[in-house]
N, C-alpha and C positions, 0 to 999 in steps of 0.2 A: 625095561633096559634096567631099571632101579635094582641093585644087590648088596646085601650086606655086603661085607666083607670083612672077613677079622686081619686080616692083615694091614688095617687103615691106618693110613700117617696121615694126619691131617696139616701136618707141615707143609705136603706134597701137591696137596688139593686147595680148590677154593669152594668160596662159602657160592650158595646161588645169589646172592646178592653182591658179592667181588665178582662170577661172570660178568652178570647183569651189566654191570657199572664198566668193567674193561671192555666189554663187548659192544655198548650201547645199544642195550635191550633191555625189554621188561622183563622183572620177572616171572610175570603169566607168560610171557613167548619163548621163554627157557622151559617151561614147566609142560606149555603145549609142542613145544620142539621134541620134550621127553616122552610124552604121550604117543607121537606119534614115530616112533624109535627113531628119531633124526638124529638123536645126542643120550646119551647115557651118566645117571650118577650113581653114585659106591652111597651107600650110608653108614652115618656115622654111629657109634653103640648109643649114640641120645637120637637116634631115628632122622637127623640132620642129611639133607641133598650134598654132597660134597663134590666135584668135578675134577677131573684131570686138569690138569692147564692145558692139554691139546685140545681141548671142550671149545675153547675163543678161535683156534681157526676154522675147527667145524662149523660152528655159531659164522663164521665170515662168510664160508664158503655159501651157507644158505643163505646168508641175507643177500650175497653175489648174484646167487642165482634166483633169489625171488626179486630183485631189482629190474633183471632184464626177461623176469614173464614165466618162468623156469617155474613149473608147478610142482606142488611139494610132493609128488610122488613120483616124478621123475629125479628129483632130487635124493627123495631117499634110494632108491635104486642105486642113482651115483653111490651117494655114501657108502650103501651098502658093499659094493666094490670093491674098497678099499679096505686095509687090514683095517680091523678096529683096537689094536693095541700103540698107536702111532696117530698125532698129528695130520693132516692132509699136508701133500707137500707139495709146492711148487710142479716138481711133475706132475704131480698128481692134478694136479688146476687143470697143468694144459690138457692132458689126457681129458678131463668131463666138460673144462669149454669149446674141446674139437669137437663132442661127442653131442654137444646142442646147439653147434654155428647153423647145419643144416634145417635145424626146425625154426632157428632164430632166424635165417634168411626165408625162410618159405614164409614166417609170419608178418615179415617186415613188405615181401612182397603184396600180401594180402594187406596189410594195412593201409599199402600207397593205393592199390585198388578201390577198395573201400573210399581214402579220403578224393579219389580221382574223381567217383561219383558222387559222392556228399555235394560239391560242388557244383553239379549240373541240377542239383536237386532244393540246392537253399533257394533258388528264387521261385517255386512254382510253390511249395507248402503244402502239399496235395498228400503226399504220402500215400495216393492212392494202394488199394489193395492191388487192384487188376493193375498198375501199370507203373508203380514207382522202380525206378531201376535197382534204388536201396532192397526196401524192402521185397520186391518181386519181380526180377529180370523180366522183360518180356513176357509174362502170366506165363511163367512156366511151370508153379504150382497150379496152377487153373488146370494145366495139362494133364499133371499126372493124378488127377482126382479129386472128390469135395473129402474136405478135412483138415487139421493139422497138418503143417509141415515144418520140418525141422530145415530151418535157410542155415545153419552154419556154413561148411565148404560150397553146398550152391551158388548164395550169395558171392563169397567167392571168385565161382569160375565166371561170373554173366560178365 
């Protein structure tokens, strides 16, 4: 997303170090976000990254979303739905957070179910592949045939 801009005005932009300091993230995080097309920079005539000030709000949205466990690909899709020429607004954040709310509630429910199963398993310590309520509830995987099984959602439905 980096681009050269012939109308570049360094007084209206921030260096990568300034953004990192003001946003409270590492310079490497900004480079990573840029490589994932979550944020964009422009290049000065000296080929240095320069960011528009609105990037600070985008980084804030990214960090808030990451804090609640939103995957980067979902954050990118959400940011892509916003106009690129302005920073996200409070209304934008309300829309994005509403969009993520159902998924967060589902994950909270799944984590609570895992926690409740964990309490009963701590005492036995067996983690038996055949009978452990966390690893293989009711030996459901054995009934599906031989071989490895993905447990993600199957474990949550137990």
